[in-house]
SEFIZA-3560 file (N, C-alpha, C; in Angstrom, 3 decimals):
REM SEFIZA-3560
<numar><xx>153.201</xx><yy>109.415</yy><zz>151.922</zz><atom>N</atom></numar>
<numar><xx>153.380</xx><yy>108.775</yy><zz>150.650</zz><atom>CA</atom></numar>
<numar><xx>152.357</xx><yy>107.649</yy><zz>150.516</zz><atom>C</atom></numar>
<numar><xx>151.596</xx><yy>107.643</yy><zz>149.406</zz><atom>N</atom></numar>
<numar><xx>150.608</xx><yy>106.593</yy><zz>149.230</zz><atom>CA</atom></numar>
<numar><xx>151.175</xx><yy>105.473</yy><zz>148.375</zz><atom>C</atom></numar>
<numar><xx>150.789</xx><yy>104.287</yy><zz>148.702</zz><atom>N</atom></numar>
<numar><xx>151.247</xx><yy>103.116</yy><zz>147.970</zz><atom>CA</atom></numar>
<numar><xx>150.196</xx><yy>102.759</yy><zz>146.937</zz><atom>C</atom></numar>
<numar><xx>150.608</xx><yy>102.599</yy><zz>145.684</zz><atom>N</atom></numar>
<numar><xx>149.690</xx><yy>102.234</yy><zz>144.623</zz><atom>CA</atom></numar>
<numar><xx>149.170</xx><yy>100.809</yy><zz>144.879</zz><atom>C</atom></numar>
<numar><xx>147.869</xx><yy>100.657</yy><zz>144.791</zz><atom>N</atom></numar>
<numar><xx>147.276</xx><yy>99.352</yy><zz>144.959</zz><atom>CA</atom></numar>
<numar><xx>147.377</xx><yy>98.594</yy><zz>143.642</zz><atom>C</atom></numar>
<numar><xx>147.992</xx><yy>97.448</yy><zz>143.682</zz><atom>N</atom></numar>
<numar><xx>148.132</xx><yy>96.621</yy><zz>142.498</zz><atom>CA</atom></numar>
<numar><xx>146.865</xx><yy>95.797</yy><zz>142.299</zz><atom>C</atom></numar>
<numar><xx>146.339</xx><yy>95.808</yy><zz>141.100</zz><atom>N</atom></numar>
<numar><xx>145.181</xx><yy>94.991</yy><zz>140.756</zz><atom>CA</atom></numar>
<numar><xx>145.737</xx><yy>93.741</yy><zz>140.078</zz><atom>C</atom></numar>
<numar><xx>145.381</xx><yy>92.565</yy><zz>140.570</zz><atom>N</atom></numar>
<numar><xx>145.861</xx><yy>91.366</yy><zz>139.925</zz><atom>CA</atom></numar>
<numar><xx>145.449</xx><yy>91.333</yy><zz>138.447</zz><atom>C</atom></numar>
<numar><xx>146.344</xx><yy>90.848</yy><zz>137.612</zz><atom>N</atom></numar>
<numar><xx>146.064</xx><yy>90.834</yy><zz>136.175</zz><atom>CA</atom></numar>
<numar><xx>144.789</xx><yy>90.060</yy><zz>135.866</zz><atom>C</atom></numar>
<numar><xx>144.530</xx><yy>88.988</yy><zz>136.590</zz><atom>N</atom></numar>
<numar><xx>143.300</xx><yy>88.217</yy><zz>136.365</zz><atom>CA</atom></numar>
<numar><xx>142.076</xx><yy>89.115</yy><zz>136.504</zz><atom>C</atom></numar>
<numar><xx>142.069</xx><yy>89.967</yy><zz>137.510</zz><atom>N</atom></numar>
<numar><xx>140.929</xx><yy>90.854</yy><zz>137.724</zz><atom>CA</atom></numar>
<numar><xx>140.860</xx><yy>91.889</yy><zz>136.613</zz><atom>C</atom></numar>
<numar><xx>142.014</xx><yy>92.418</yy><zz>136.191</zz><atom>N</atom></numar>
<numar><xx>142.026</xx><yy>93.370</yy><zz>135.076</zz><atom>CA</atom></numar>
<numar><xx>141.462</xx><yy>92.732</yy><zz>133.813</zz><atom>C</atom></numar>
<numar><xx>141.894</xx><yy>91.499</yy><zz>133.540</zz><atom>N</atom></numar>
<numar><xx>141.437</xx><yy>90.804</yy><zz>132.335</zz><atom>CA</atom></numar>
<numar><xx>139.952</xx><yy>90.497</yy><zz>132.418</zz><atom>C</atom></numar>
<numar><xx>139.481</xx><yy>90.032</yy><zz>133.572</zz><atom>N</atom></numar>
<numar><xx>138.076</xx><yy>89.722</yy><zz>133.738</zz><atom>CA</atom></numar>
<numar><xx>137.209</xx><yy>90.971</yy><zz>133.580</zz><atom>C</atom></numar>
<numar><xx>137.644</xx><yy>92.063</yy><zz>134.154</zz><atom>N</atom></numar>
<numar><xx>136.909</xx><yy>93.318</yy><zz>134.035</zz><atom>CA</atom></numar>
<numar><xx>136.859</xx><yy>93.779</yy><zz>132.585</zz><atom>C</atom></numar>
<numar><xx>137.995</xx><yy>93.728</yy><zz>131.921</zz><atom>N</atom></numar>
<numar><xx>138.051</xx><yy>94.113</yy><zz>130.505</zz><atom>CA</atom></numar>
<numar><xx>137.118</xx><yy>93.251</yy><zz>129.680</zz><atom>C</atom></numar>
<numar><xx>137.115</xx><yy>91.952</yy><zz>129.951</zz><atom>N</atom></numar>
<numar><xx>136.259</xx><yy>91.021</yy><zz>129.201</zz><atom>CA</atom></numar>
<numar><xx>134.790</xx><yy>91.378</yy><zz>129.390</zz><atom>C</atom></numar>
<numar><xx>134.383</xx><yy>91.606</yy><zz>130.634</zz><atom>N</atom></numar>
<numar><xx>132.978</xx><yy>91.933</yy><zz>130.899</zz><atom>CA</atom></numar>
<numar><xx>132.543</xx><yy>93.232</yy><zz>130.249</zz><atom>C</atom></numar>
<numar><xx>133.440</xx><yy>94.196</yy><zz>130.181</zz><atom>N</atom></numar>
<numar><xx>133.087</xx><yy>95.494</yy><zz>129.608</zz><atom>CA</atom></numar>
<numar><xx>133.137</xx><yy>95.465</yy><zz>128.072</zz><atom>C</atom></numar>
<numar><xx>134.169</xx><yy>94.849</yy><zz>127.524</zz><atom>N</atom></numar>
<numar><xx>134.429</xx><yy>94.962</yy><zz>126.089</zz><atom>CA</atom></numar>
<numar><xx>133.970</xx><yy>93.791</yy><zz>125.228</zz><atom>C</atom></numar>
<numar><xx>133.888</xx><yy>92.601</yy><zz>125.813</zz><atom>N</atom></numar>
<numar><xx>133.538</xx><yy>91.430</yy><zz>125.023</zz><atom>CA</atom></numar>
<numar><xx>132.127</xx><yy>90.947</yy><zz>125.303</zz><atom>C</atom></numar>
<numar><xx>131.807</xx><yy>90.776</yy><zz>126.555</zz><atom>N</atom></numar>
<numar><xx>130.506</xx><yy>90.186</yy><zz>126.942</zz><atom>CA</atom></numar>
<numar><xx>129.307</xx><yy>90.876</yy><zz>126.289</zz><atom>C</atom></numar>
<numar><xx>129.231</xx><yy>92.205</yy><zz>126.233</zz><atom>N</atom></numar>
<numar><xx>128.061</xx><yy>92.841</yy><zz>125.626</zz><atom>CA</atom></numar>
<numar><xx>127.910</xx><yy>92.501</yy><zz>124.140</zz><atom>C</atom></numar>
<numar><xx>128.989</xx><yy>92.096</yy><zz>123.488</zz><atom>N</atom></numar>
<numar><xx>128.950</xx><yy>91.799</yy><zz>122.043</zz><atom>CA</atom></numar>
<numar><xx>128.786</xx><yy>90.323</yy><zz>121.738</zz><atom>C</atom></numar>
<numar><xx>128.666</xx><yy>89.494</yy><zz>122.752</zz><atom>N</atom></numar>
<numar><xx>128.497</xx><yy>88.058</yy><zz>122.542</zz><atom>CA</atom></numar>
<numar><xx>127.034</xx><yy>87.759</yy><zz>122.286</zz><atom>C</atom></numar>
<numar><xx>126.756</xx><yy>87.118</yy><zz>121.142</zz><atom>N</atom></numar>
<numar><xx>125.362</xx><yy>86.806</yy><zz>120.829</zz><atom>CA</atom></numar>
<numar><xx>124.876</xx><yy>85.554</yy><zz>121.546</zz><atom>C</atom></numar>
<numar><xx>125.699</xx><yy>84.518</yy><zz>121.623</zz><atom>N</atom></numar>
<numar><xx>125.308</xx><yy>83.280</yy><zz>122.292</zz><atom>CA</atom></numar>
<numar><xx>125.808</xx><yy>83.259</yy><zz>123.722</zz><atom>C</atom></numar>
<numar><xx>125.206</xx><yy>84.069</yy><zz>124.577</zz><atom>N</atom></numar>
<numar><xx>125.697</xx><yy>84.220</yy><zz>125.952</zz><atom>CA</atom></numar>
<numar><xx>125.690</xx><yy>82.905</yy><zz>126.727</zz><atom>C</atom></numar>
<numar><xx>124.671</xx><yy>82.053</yy><zz>126.507</zz><atom>N</atom></numar>
<numar><xx>124.631</xx><yy>80.785</yy><zz>127.233</zz><atom>CA</atom></numar>
<numar><xx>125.823</xx><yy>79.909</yy><zz>126.862</zz><atom>C</atom></numar>
<numar><xx>126.134</xx><yy>79.846</yy><zz>125.560</zz><atom>N</atom></numar>
<numar><xx>127.300</xx><yy>79.070</yy><zz>125.111</zz><atom>CA</atom></numar>
<numar><xx>128.582</xx><yy>79.654</yy><zz>125.656</zz><atom>C</atom></numar>
<numar><xx>128.681</xx><yy>80.982</yy><zz>125.644</zz><atom>N</atom></numar>
<numar><xx>129.886</xx><yy>81.653</yy><zz>126.139</zz><atom>CA</atom></numar>
<numar><xx>130.071</xx><yy>81.388</yy><zz>127.624</zz><atom>C</atom></numar>
<numar><xx>128.989</xx><yy>81.481</yy><zz>128.373</zz><atom>N</atom></numar>
<numar><xx>129.049</xx><yy>81.248</yy><zz>129.812</zz><atom>CA</atom></numar>
<numar><xx>129.431</xx><yy>79.794</yy><zz>130.091</zz><atom>C</atom></numar>
<numar><xx>128.873</xx><yy>78.885</yy><zz>129.323</zz><atom>N</atom></numar>
<numar><xx>129.206</xx><yy>77.467</yy><zz>129.491</zz><atom>CA</atom></numar>
<numar><xx>130.704</xx><yy>77.246</yy><zz>129.227</zz><atom>C</atom></numar>
<numar><xx>131.221</xx><yy>77.895</yy><zz>128.197</zz><atom>N</atom></numar>
<numar><xx>132.649</xx><yy>77.765</yy><zz>127.885</zz><atom>CA</atom></numar>
<numar><xx>133.501</xx><yy>78.318</yy><zz>129.029</zz><atom>C</atom></numar>
<numar><xx>133.124</xx><yy>79.476</yy><zz>129.538</zz><atom>N</atom></numar>
<numar><xx>133.874</xx><yy>80.073</yy><zz>130.626</zz><atom>CA</atom></numar>
<numar><xx>133.869</xx><yy>79.195</yy><zz>131.873</zz><atom>C</atom></numar>
<numar><xx>132.718</xx><yy>78.653</yy><zz>132.216</zz><atom>N</atom></numar>
<numar><xx>132.627</xx><yy>77.812</yy><zz>133.416</zz><atom>CA</atom></numar>
<numar><xx>133.420</xx><yy>76.518</yy><zz>133.217</zz><atom>C</atom></numar>
<numar><xx>133.309</xx><yy>75.935</yy><zz>132.032</zz><atom>N</atom></numar>
<numar><xx>134.032</xx><yy>74.704</yy><zz>131.727</zz><atom>CA</atom></numar>
<numar><xx>135.527</xx><yy>74.912</yy><zz>131.767</zz><atom>C</atom></numar>
<numar><xx>135.978</xx><yy>76.063</yy><zz>131.310</zz><atom>N</atom></numar>
<numar><xx>137.416</xx><yy>76.341</yy><zz>131.221</zz><atom>CA</atom></numar>
<numar><xx>137.856</xx><yy>77.425</yy><zz>132.195</zz><atom>C</atom></numar>
<numar><xx>137.214</xx><yy>77.491</yy><zz>133.330</zz><atom>N</atom></numar>
<numar><xx>137.439</xx><yy>78.588</yy><zz>134.269</zz><atom>CA</atom></numar>
<numar><xx>138.880</xx><yy>78.649</yy><zz>134.772</zz><atom>C</atom></numar>
<numar><xx>139.574</xx><yy>77.559</yy><zz>134.723</zz><atom>N</atom></numar>
<numar><xx>140.938</xx><yy>77.552</yy><zz>135.205</zz><atom>CA</atom></numar>
<numar><xx>141.851</xx><yy>78.221</yy><zz>134.198</zz><atom>C</atom></numar>
<numar><xx>143.017</xx><yy>77.746</yy><zz>134.008</zz><atom>N</atom></numar>
<numar><xx>144.029</xx><yy>78.366</yy><zz>133.152</zz><atom>CA</atom></numar>
<numar><xx>143.630</xx><yy>78.520</yy><zz>131.680</zz><atom>C</atom></numar>
<numar><xx>143.005</xx><yy>77.513</yy><zz>131.024</zz><atom>N</atom></numar>
<numar><xx>142.729</xx><yy>77.687</yy><zz>129.581</zz><atom>CA</atom></numar>
<numar><xx>141.893</xx><yy>78.921</yy><zz>129.261</zz><atom>C</atom></numar>
<numar><xx>140.842</xx><yy>79.166</yy><zz>130.012</zz><atom>N</atom></numar>
<numar><xx>139.991</xx><yy>80.327</yy><zz>129.740</zz><atom>CA</atom></numar>
<numar><xx>140.761</xx><yy>81.611</yy><zz>129.992</zz><atom>C</atom></numar>
<numar><xx>141.469</xx><yy>81.671</yy><zz>131.112</zz><atom>N</atom></numar>
<numar><xx>142.219</xx><yy>82.876</yy><zz>131.437</zz><atom>CA</atom></numar>
<numar><xx>143.260</xx><yy>83.168</yy><zz>130.356</zz><atom>C</atom></numar>
<numar><xx>143.977</xx><yy>82.135</yy><zz>129.910</zz><atom>N</atom></numar>
<numar><xx>145.021</xx><yy>82.335</yy><zz>128.912</zz><atom>CA</atom></numar>
<numar><xx>144.422</xx><yy>82.834</yy><zz>127.598</zz><atom>C</atom></numar>
<numar><xx>143.263</xx><yy>82.292</yy><zz>127.202</zz><atom>N</atom></numar>
<numar><xx>142.616</xx><yy>82.734</yy><zz>125.958</zz><atom>CA</atom></numar>
<numar><xx>142.184</xx><yy>84.190</yy><zz>126.065</zz><atom>C</atom></numar>
<numar><xx>141.569</xx><yy>84.540</yy><zz>127.170</zz><atom>N</atom></numar>
<numar><xx>141.108</xx><yy>85.919</yy><zz>127.367</zz><atom>CA</atom></numar>
<numar><xx>142.286</xx><yy>86.859</yy><zz>127.558</zz><atom>C</atom></numar>
<numar><xx>143.313</xx><yy>86.383</yy><zz>128.264</zz><atom>N</atom></numar>
<numar><xx>144.497</xx><yy>87.201</yy><zz>128.501</zz><atom>CA</atom></numar>
<numar><xx>145.138</xx><yy>87.616</yy><zz>127.173</zz><atom>C</atom></numar>
<numar><xx>145.148</xx><yy>86.708</yy><zz>126.213</zz><atom>N</atom></numar>
<numar><xx>145.716</xx><yy>87.025</yy><zz>124.904</zz><atom>CA</atom></numar>
<numar><xx>144.967</xx><yy>88.149</yy><zz>124.229</zz><atom>C</atom></numar>
<numar><xx>143.641</xx><yy>88.113</yy><zz>124.269</zz><atom>N</atom></numar>
<numar><xx>142.830</xx><yy>89.199</yy><zz>123.675</zz><atom>CA</atom></numar>
<numar><xx>143.083</xx><yy>90.507</yy><zz>124.400</zz><atom>C</atom></numar>
<numar><xx>143.147</xx><yy>90.449</yy><zz>125.735</zz><atom>N</atom></numar>
<numar><xx>143.390</xx><yy>91.632</yy><zz>126.550</zz><atom>CA</atom></numar>
<numar><xx>144.750</xx><yy>92.252</yy><zz>126.223</zz><atom>C</atom></numar>
<numar><xx>145.776</xx><yy>91.401</yy><zz>126.201</zz><atom>N</atom></numar>
<numar><xx>147.117</xx><yy>91.912</yy><zz>125.918</zz><atom>CA</atom></numar>
<numar><xx>147.183</xx><yy>92.547</yy><zz>124.519</zz><atom>C</atom></numar>
<numar><xx>146.535</xx><yy>91.927</yy><zz>123.546</zz><atom>N</atom></numar>
<numar><xx>146.533</xx><yy>92.469</yy><zz>122.186</zz><atom>CA</atom></numar>
<numar><xx>145.848</xx><yy>93.843</yy><zz>122.155</zz><atom>C</atom></numar>
<numar><xx>144.716</xx><yy>93.937</yy><zz>122.829</zz><atom>N</atom></numar>
<numar><xx>143.982</xx><yy>95.220</yy><zz>122.854</zz><atom>CA</atom></numar>
<numar><xx>144.795</xx><yy>96.290</yy><zz>123.564</zz><atom>C</atom></numar>
<numar><xx>145.426</xx><yy>95.960</yy><zz>124.701</zz><atom>N</atom></numar>
<numar><xx>146.223</xx><yy>96.929</yy><zz>125.420</zz><atom>CA</atom></numar>
<numar><xx>147.422</xx><yy>97.381</yy><zz>124.572</zz><atom>C</atom></numar>
<numar><xx>148.042</xx><yy>96.436</yy><zz>123.853</zz><atom>N</atom></numar>
<numar><xx>149.166</xx><yy>96.803</yy><zz>122.977</zz><atom>CA</atom></numar>
<numar><xx>148.708</xx><yy>97.718</yy><zz>121.858</zz><atom>C</atom></numar>
<numar><xx>147.540</xx><yy>97.445</yy><zz>121.296</zz><atom>N</atom></numar>
<numar><xx>146.996</xx><yy>98.310</yy><zz>120.238</zz><atom>CA</atom></numar>
<numar><xx>146.716</xx><yy>99.717</yy><zz>120.766</zz><atom>C</atom></numar>
<numar><xx>146.121</xx><yy>99.800</yy><zz>121.942</zz><atom>N</atom></numar>
<numar><xx>145.820</xx><yy>101.105</yy><zz>122.523</zz><atom>CA</atom></numar>
<numar><xx>147.093</xx><yy>101.875</yy><zz>122.833</zz><atom>C</atom></numar>
<numar><xx>148.099</xx><yy>101.164</yy><zz>123.342</zz><atom>N</atom></numar>
<numar><xx>149.386</xx><yy>101.820</yy><zz>123.641</zz><atom>CA</atom></numar>
<numar><xx>150.040</xx><yy>102.313</yy><zz>122.350</zz><atom>C</atom></numar>
<numar><xx>149.997</xx><yy>101.512</yy><zz>121.297</zz><atom>N</atom></numar>
<numar><xx>150.573</xx><yy>101.898</yy><zz>120.014</zz><atom>CA</atom></numar>
<numar><xx>149.838</xx><yy>103.123</yy><zz>119.429</zz><atom>C</atom></numar>
<numar><xx>148.561</xx><yy>103.233</yy><zz>119.713</zz><atom>N</atom></numar>
<numar><xx>147.764</xx><yy>104.366</yy><zz>119.224</zz><atom>CA</atom></numar>
<numar><xx>147.936</xx><yy>105.605</yy><zz>120.103</zz><atom>C</atom></numar>
<numar><xx>148.723</xx><yy>105.511</yy><zz>121.166</zz><atom>N</atom></numar>
<numar><xx>148.959</xx><yy>106.647</yy><zz>122.059</zz><atom>CA</atom></numar>
<numar><xx>147.846</xx><yy>106.896</yy><zz>123.033</zz><atom>C</atom></numar>
<numar><xx>147.000</xx><yy>105.924</yy><zz>123.306</zz><atom>N</atom></numar>
<numar><xx>145.853</xx><yy>106.068</yy><zz>124.195</zz><atom>CA</atom></numar>
<numar><xx>146.267</xx><yy>106.402</yy><zz>125.628</zz><atom>C</atom></numar>
<numar><xx>147.401</xx><yy>105.907</yy><zz>126.090</zz><atom>N</atom></numar>
<numar><xx>147.810</xx><yy>106.078</yy><zz>127.479</zz><atom>CA</atom></numar>
<numar><xx>148.716</xx><yy>107.276</yy><zz>127.713</zz><atom>C</atom></numar>
<numar><xx>148.867</xx><yy>108.125</yy><zz>126.716</zz><atom>N</atom></numar>
<numar><xx>149.750</xx><yy>109.298</yy><zz>126.874</zz><atom>CA</atom></numar>
<numar><xx>148.997</xx><yy>110.466</yy><zz>127.423</zz><atom>C</atom></numar>
//
């Protein structure tokens, strides 16, 4: 029996951000500065909200079925 490896939500959110948001950011230097400045909880919470909203939208659209 294999045990499912749990990916920490922070890593899921960071990966999602890099794939879905970062390529569309025009002011990358400003964005990077914001991320570094708020690297602790504030940045994670802001990004987590976008991630959760997107995942809820995908689930509502039947993406995970």
